[in-house]
DRENPA-3360 file (N, C-alpha, C; in nm, 2 decimals, always signed):
BEGIN
1 = QVQLVESG = +0.16/+2.25/+2.36/+0.01/+2.24/+2.29/+0.00/+2.10/+2.21 ~ -0.10/+2.01/+2.25/-0.10/+1.88/+2.17/-0.21/+1.92/+2.06 ~ -0.15/+1.88/+1.95/-0.23/+1.87/+1.82/-0.22/+1.75/+1.75 ~ -0.35/+1.71/+1.72/-0.38/+1.59/+1.64/-0.42/+1.62/+1.51 ~ -0.35/+1.55/+1.39/-0.36/+1.60/+1.27/-0.40/+1.48/+1.19 ~ -0.53/+1.47/+1.14/-0.59/+1.34/+1.08/-0.57/+1.36/+0.93 ~ -0.57/+1.26/+0.86/-0.58/+1.24/+0.72/-0.63/+1.10/+0.68 ~ -0.69/+1.11/+0.55/-0.71/+0.99/+0.50/-0.86/+0.97/+0.46;
9 = GGLVQAGG = -0.94/+1.06/+0.51/-1.07/+1.04/+0.48/-1.12/+1.06/+0.35 ~ -1.23/+1.03/+0.31/-1.28/+1.07/+0.18/-1.42/+0.98/+0.11 ~ -1.43/+0.97/+0.00/-1.56/+0.92/-0.05/-1.51/+0.79/-0.11 ~ -1.59/+0.67/-0.10/-1.57/+0.54/-0.13/-1.69/+0.47/-0.14 ~ -1.69/+0.37/-0.25/-1.81/+0.29/-0.26/-1.81/+0.17/-0.16 ~ -1.95/+0.14/-0.13/-1.95/+0.01/-0.03/-1.86/-0.10/-0.08 ~ -1.80/-0.14/+0.02/-1.72/-0.29/+0.00/-1.56/-0.22/-0.02 ~ -1.54/-0.10/-0.03/-1.42/-0.04/-0.04/-1.34/-0.03/+0.08;
17 = SLRLSCAA = -1.23/+0.04/+0.08/-1.13/+0.05/+0.18/-1.08/+0.20/+0.19 ~ -1.05/+0.24/+0.33/-0.98/+0.36/+0.34/-0.88/+0.33/+0.47 ~ -0.79/+0.43/+0.47/-0.70/+0.41/+0.60/-0.69/+0.55/+0.63 ~ -0.72/+0.56/+0.77/-0.72/+0.69/+0.85/-0.60/+0.70/+0.91 ~ -0.53/+0.81/+0.92/-0.39/+0.85/+1.01/-0.43/+0.96/+1.07 ~ -0.36/+0.94/+1.21/-0.35/+1.08/+1.30/-0.23/+1.05/+1.38 ~ -0.17/+1.19/+1.33/-0.04/+1.22/+1.41/-0.05/+1.30/+1.52 ~ +0.01/+1.28/+1.64/+0.00/+1.35/+1.75/+0.13/+1.41/+1.79;
25 = SGSSFSVM = +0.12/+1.55/+1.83/+0.25/+1.61/+1.88/+0.25/+1.58/+2.02 ~ +0.37/+1.63/+2.07/+0.40/+1.62/+2.23/+0.44/+1.47/+2.26 ~ +0.42/+1.45/+2.40/+0.49/+1.32/+2.45/+0.38/+1.22/+2.44 ~ +0.42/+1.08/+2.48/+0.34/+0.97/+2.45/+0.20/+0.99/+2.50 ~ +0.11/+0.89/+2.47/-0.04/+0.90/+2.52/-0.05/+0.77/+2.56 ~ -0.13/+0.75/+2.66/-0.18/+0.59/+2.72/-0.26/+0.52/+2.65 ~ -0.36/+0.61/+2.56/-0.46/+0.53/+2.48/-0.48/+0.62/+2.37 ~ -0.49/+0.60/+2.23/-0.52/+0.64/+2.14/-0.65/+0.60/+2.06;
33 = GWYRQAPG = -0.71/+0.64/+1.98/-0.81/+0.59/+1.94/-0.91/+0.66/+1.82 ~ -1.01/+0.61/+1.78/-1.11/+0.68/+1.67/-1.24/+0.66/+1.71 ~ -1.30/+0.80/+1.70/-1.45/+0.80/+1.74/-1.50/+0.84/+1.61 ~ -1.64/+0.85/+1.59/-1.71/+0.88/+1.48/-1.84/+0.94/+1.52 ~ -1.90/+1.03/+1.44/-2.03/+1.10/+1.47/-2.11/+1.13/+1.33 ~ -2.23/+1.05/+1.32/-2.29/+1.07/+1.20/-2.39/+1.17/+1.22 ~ -2.45/+1.24/+1.12/-2.55/+1.34/+1.14/-2.66/+1.29/+1.22 ~ -2.70/+1.35/+1.33/-2.82/+1.33/+1.41/-2.79/+1.24/+1.53;
41 = KQRELVAS = -2.67/+1.17/+1.51/-2.63/+1.07/+1.62/-2.52/+1.12/+1.73 ~ -2.50/+1.05/+1.82/-2.40/+1.09/+1.93/-2.26/+1.04/+1.87 ~ -2.16/+1.11/+1.92/-2.04/+1.04/+1.89/-2.01/+0.91/+1.96 ~ -1.94/+0.82/+1.89/-1.92/+0.69/+1.94/-1.77/+0.62/+1.92 ~ -1.72/+0.55/+2.00/-1.61/+0.50/+2.01/-1.61/+0.39/+1.87 ~ -1.50/+0.42/+1.80/-1.49/+0.29/+1.68/-1.39/+0.20/+1.72 ~ -1.26/+0.24/+1.77/-1.16/+0.16/+1.81/-1.07/+0.24/+1.88 ~ -1.01/+0.15/+1.98/-0.89/+0.22/+2.06/-0.78/+0.12/+2.07;
49 = ITKSGTTN = -0.66/+0.17/+2.11/-0.54/+0.09/+2.12/-0.46/+0.17/+2.26 ~ -0.42/+0.08/+2.33/-0.33/+0.14/+2.46/-0.17/+0.13/+2.40 ~ -0.08/+0.19/+2.50/+0.05/+0.20/+2.47/+0.10/+0.05/+2.46 ~ +0.05/-0.05/+2.52/+0.08/-0.17/+2.53/+0.04/-0.25/+2.41 ~ -0.06/-0.19/+2.33/-0.10/-0.28/+2.21/-0.26/-0.34/+2.24 ~ -0.30/-0.31/+2.34/-0.44/-0.38/+2.37/-0.54/-0.29/+2.29 ~ -0.62/-0.37/+2.22/-0.72/-0.30/+2.13/-0.86/-0.33/+2.18 ~ -0.96/-0.23/+2.13/-1.10/-0.25/+2.17/-1.17/-0.19/+2.05;
57 = YADSVKGR = -1.27/-0.28/+2.00/-1.37/-0.22/+1.90/-1.50/-0.22/+1.92 ~ -1.56/-0.14/+1.85/-1.72/-0.13/+1.84/-1.76/-0.26/+1.77 ~ -1.88/-0.33/+1.83/-1.91/-0.43/+1.78/-1.93/-0.43/+1.63 ~ -1.99/-0.31/+1.57/-2.03/-0.27/+1.44/-1.90/-0.28/+1.35 ~ -1.79/-0.27/+1.40/-1.68/-0.27/+1.29/-1.57/-0.40/+1.33 ~ -1.59/-0.49/+1.41/-1.51/-0.59/+1.44/-1.52/-0.67/+1.32 ~ -1.39/-0.72/+1.29/-1.37/-0.81/+1.18/-1.34/-0.72/+1.03 ~ -1.37/-0.60/+1.05/-1.37/-0.51/+0.93/-1.26/-0.41/+0.95;
65 = FTISRDSA = -1.25/-0.34/+1.06/-1.16/-0.24/+1.10/-1.03/-0.29/+1.17 ~ -0.92/-0.23/+1.14/-0.80/-0.25/+1.23/-0.74/-0.14/+1.27 ~ -0.72/-0.12/+1.41/-0.64/-0.02/+1.46/-0.50/-0.05/+1.50 ~ -0.41/+0.04/+1.47/-0.27/+0.02/+1.48/-0.19/+0.13/+1.52 ~ -0.09/+0.13/+1.59/-0.01/+0.23/+1.65/+0.13/+0.24/+1.63 ~ +0.18/+0.35/+1.58/+0.34/+0.36/+1.59/+0.37/+0.46/+1.72 ~ +0.41/+0.40/+1.83/+0.41/+0.47/+1.94/+0.55/+0.57/+1.93 ~ +0.65/+0.53/+1.83/+0.77/+0.61/+1.83/+0.71/+0.76/+1.76;
73 = KNTVYLQM = +0.63/+0.73/+1.67/+0.59/+0.84/+1.60/+0.46/+0.92/+1.65 ~ +0.42/+0.87/+1.75/+0.29/+0.91/+1.80/+0.17/+0.92/+1.71 ~ +0.17/+0.81/+1.63/+0.06/+0.82/+1.51/-0.03/+0.69/+1.52 ~ -0.15/+0.71/+1.50/-0.24/+0.60/+1.52/-0.32/+0.59/+1.37 ~ -0.33/+0.47/+1.34/-0.39/+0.45/+1.20/-0.52/+0.34/+1.22 ~ -0.62/+0.37/+1.13/-0.74/+0.30/+1.12/-0.78/+0.23/+0.98 ~ -0.73/+0.11/+0.97/-0.76/+0.05/+0.83/-0.91/+0.01/+0.85 ~ -0.99/+0.05/+0.74/-1.12/+0.02/+0.72/-1.14/-0.05/+0.62;
81 = NSLKPEDT = -1.19/-0.18/+0.62/-1.21/-0.25/+0.51/-1.39/-0.29/+0.49 ~ -1.43/-0.33/+0.38/-1.55/-0.37/+0.36/-1.66/-0.26/+0.42 ~ -1.62/-0.14/+0.38/-1.71/-0.03/+0.42/-1.84/-0.03/+0.38 ~ -1.93/+0.00/+0.46/-2.06/+0.00/+0.43/-2.14/+0.16/+0.46 ~ -2.25/+0.18/+0.39/-2.30/+0.31/+0.40/-2.32/+0.37/+0.54 ~ -2.35/+0.28/+0.62/-2.36/+0.32/+0.77/-2.25/+0.35/+0.85 ~ -2.12/+0.33/+0.77/-2.00/+0.38/+0.82/-1.98/+0.53/+0.79 ~ -2.07/+0.60/+0.71/-2.05/+0.74/+0.69/-2.06/+0.81/+0.81;
89 = AVYYCNAQ = -1.96/+0.89/+0.83/-1.95/+0.99/+0.95/-1.84/+1.06/+0.96 ~ -1.82/+1.16/+1.03/-1.70/+1.23/+1.08/-1.62/+1.15/+1.16 ~ -1.50/+1.13/+1.14/-1.41/+1.03/+1.22/-1.32/+1.12/+1.31 ~ -1.30/+1.12/+1.43/-1.22/+1.19/+1.52/-1.12/+1.10/+1.57 ~ -1.00/+1.16/+1.57/-0.89/+1.10/+1.66/-0.89/+1.13/+1.79 ~ -0.85/+1.06/+1.87/-0.85/+1.08/+2.03/-0.72/+1.04/+2.09 ~ -0.68/+1.12/+2.17/-0.56/+1.08/+2.23/-0.57/+1.11/+2.40 ~ -0.54/+1.01/+2.47/-0.56/+1.04/+2.62/-0.43/+1.01/+2.70;
97 = RITIASTQ = -0.41/+1.09/+2.79/-0.30/+1.07/+2.91/-0.37/+1.05/+3.02 ~ -0.34/+0.93/+3.07/-0.41/+0.88/+3.19/-0.32/+0.87/+3.32 ~ -0.34/+0.93/+3.42/-0.24/+0.91/+3.54/-0.35/+0.88/+3.65 ~ -0.27/+0.85/+3.78/-0.37/+0.82/+3.89/-0.46/+0.94/+3.92 ~ -0.40/+1.07/+3.88/-0.47/+1.19/+3.93/-0.58/+1.23/+3.83 ~ -0.54/+1.21/+3.71/-0.64/+1.27/+3.59/-0.64/+1.21/+3.47 ~ -0.71/+1.23/+3.37/-0.73/+1.19/+3.24/-0.72/+1.31/+3.16 ~ -0.63/+1.34/+3.07/-0.63/+1.45/+2.97/-0.66/+1.40/+2.83;
105 = AYWGQGTQ = -0.76/+1.43/+2.77/-0.82/+1.40/+2.64/-0.80/+1.50/+2.54 ~ -0.76/+1.47/+2.42/-0.74/+1.55/+2.31/-0.81/+1.51/+2.18 ~ -0.86/+1.60/+2.11/-0.93/+1.55/+1.97/-0.88/+1.63/+1.87 ~ -0.88/+1.55/+1.75/-0.85/+1.60/+1.61/-0.96/+1.69/+1.58 ~ -0.95/+1.75/+1.44/-1.05/+1.85/+1.40/-1.18/+1.74/+1.32 ~ -1.13/+1.63/+1.29/-1.23/+1.55/+1.22/-1.20/+1.52/+1.07 ~ -1.23/+1.42/+1.02/-1.23/+1.38/+0.89/-1.35/+1.32/+0.85 ~ -1.38/+1.36/+0.73/-1.51/+1.29/+0.66/-1.51/+1.16/+0.59;
113 = VTVSS = -1.58/+1.06/+0.63/-1.58/+0.94/+0.56/-1.73/+0.93/+0.51 ~ -1.72/+0.92/+0.37/-1.87/+0.90/+0.31/-1.85/+0.76/+0.22 ~ -1.95/+0.68/+0.25/-1.96/+0.54/+0.20/-2.09/+0.54/+0.10 ~ -2.07/+0.54/-0.01/-2.17/+0.53/-0.13/-2.25/+0.40/-0.14 ~ -2.38/+0.38/-0.16/-2.42/+0.25/-0.17/-2.42/+0.23/-0.34;
% end
């Protein structure tokens, strides 16, 4: 059974930084990433990284957030700098195993990030 354990959320002032971590159990994943969901809004992709290191970012976080991955530890990180109040959301770790036949997606329980103005 796959489990994703997140850590690193919290309360920070605007302009501050936080680092999220997500450790996944089980064998390796094709893609790992972070999504977020603010109150009253849909869940959205923040950043993702493939096993080969290709990254993808939402336009709203480009230049401020950095995603990285330790494949040996099945762990993905999200370094968040220059945080803004609009970054406030619950952040969810996501891991996917992608084959020709199917895509299996797994989610963490979520960690709250609150940015005060």
